[in-house]
Structure formats: C-alpha cells, structure tokens
N, C-alpha and C positions, 0 to 999 in steps of 0.2 A: 745410310749408304745412298749415294746419289743415283739417279736413273742411269747416267753414263757409266758409272762403276758397275752397276748390276748388269748392263748390257755387255760390257767388256768381259766380265767374269763369265757370263753365259756363253759368249762366243768362245772363250778359252776352253770351257767345259765341252762344248760341241766339238772343237778341234781335237781334244784329248779322246773323246768317245769315238769319233770317226777318223782317227789319225791313220789307221791302216788303210792302204790303198792297193788295188790290184789292177794290172793292165789287162784289159779285155780287148781282143781284136774287134775292130769295127765300132766299138763303143768308147775306147780310150781308157783313161784312168778312172776307176770307180772306187768310192769309199766303201769299206767293208764294215757293216755294223757289228756291235759286240755279240758274243755268242748267245746271250739271253734273247736278244732281238731276232737273231737268226732262227732260234727255236720257236719264237712266236710266229714268224712268217711261215716256217715249215708246218707248224700246227694248223694255220689257216689253210695252207695248201692241202694238207691231209683231209681236213674237214670238207674242202671243196671236192677233192678227189673221191671221197666216200659219199658225196652228195648230201651231206648233213646240212651244208649251206650251199647256195647257188654260187657259181664261180664269179658272176659279176659283183655279187656282194663281197666276196673275198677280195677282189681287186680294189673295190672302193674302200674297204676297211684297211687294206694294206697301204693304199695311197694316202689315206688320211693319217695313218700312223706315221708313215715316212715324213709327211709334211709337218706334222706336229713335232716330231723328233728333230728335224733339221730346220726349224723355223728361223734360226739365226744364220743359216747358210747364205752365201752371197747370191746363189741362184734364186732362191725364194725372195730375197730382199730385192733383187733386180726386177723380178716379175711384179712385185708389189709396186715398185716405183714406176714401172712401165704402165701398169693399170691406173695409177694415180694421175699420170700425165695425159691419159687419153680422155 
C-alpha cells in the first residue's frame, strides 16, 4: 500500500469517526467524538475534580489526546504547514 493510499484511508477513517457535528453558539460547528472517547475525557475530568491529578495535567493530557486523534484533520495540517513556512 502506498503512502498516499494510507493517508487517504486514514483521513476517511477520521471523517467517519468524527462525522457527527453539533452547532454550538459562539463556537460554531464542533465535531463530536465517539462515546468511548467522551467517557475517557469525562474520566479525566472526574480525576481532576477529585484532585487525583492536577487540572493543568488533565488539560495537557486531553489536548494531547485530541491532537493525536485528529492528526489528519485540516486544522492540524494547516498549523503544521504554517509552522514549516516560518
């Protein structure tokens, strides 16, 4: 399988995974993650609320997880291209 084919199939999988969208006032249209990922984020929130982990650590873990899951999205790709051009 060529690199182009792998990238295209990965992008299609990302679209299928984050295909559901919700319109949020002031934020616009937001992709809704699958239920298992929502449970993961909720678990991190509960751990932070119970002070098992510090809230900045929960935010960093959540941000890293979101970026890793959506690495094929256009936003992340655009940021990467912008960073390369500077």
